[in-house]
N, C-alpha and C positions, 0 to 999 in steps of 0.2 A: 522690149514688153512688149508684151502682143498685145494690137490695138481691136477690136471690136467693133464696126462702125453696120450703124441702122438705120434706113431710111426709108418715110411713111410718108405716104400723103395722104389727106383724107380722114385725117387718123388711120391711121391701117399701117403697116408693117408692107411696102414696098420688095429689099432684100435687101441683100450684108456683106461687106467682106469680113475679112478675118485680116490681119498680117503681123508681123516682128515674128521674134522669139523669148522664149521666155529669159534666160538667161540660167533658166539654174543646174540644167548640166550642159557640155558642151550642144554641138548637133548632130546627131543621128542614136543620141543617148540621155536624150530629155523627157521623160516624162513628165514635167506641162505638157511641154510639144503636144506631144503626143495623143492628152488627152482632146488636150483643145481642138487638137485637128478631130480626133474620134467623133469631139458632138458634133464640128463642122458637116461632117459628111454621114450623120444621122439623120442633120439635120434636114442636107441637101436632097438623101433619100424620101424622107416624113412627101418635101414639098412635087417635090417629082415622082417618084413610086408610090405613093400612098397615095398624093392627096390629086394624082394626075395636072398639080400643077401647067406643065411644062419648062418651069425658070430655060434663059440661062447660065452656066454656068460654068464659071473660068477657070484653071486653072492653072499656077506661073512654077 
């Protein structure tokens, strides 16, 4: 199961994490995981490259 956790403070989004595996297909062949990974990378690009927020990024 893929788990997304969002963090907020004073009603504002302050961060998020994504972890897990969808189980749709084996690791490396799973289009559902690929879609989630793409969405997470797009969010990071929007936050850091477009909004210039300077958010910390950690990839495991």
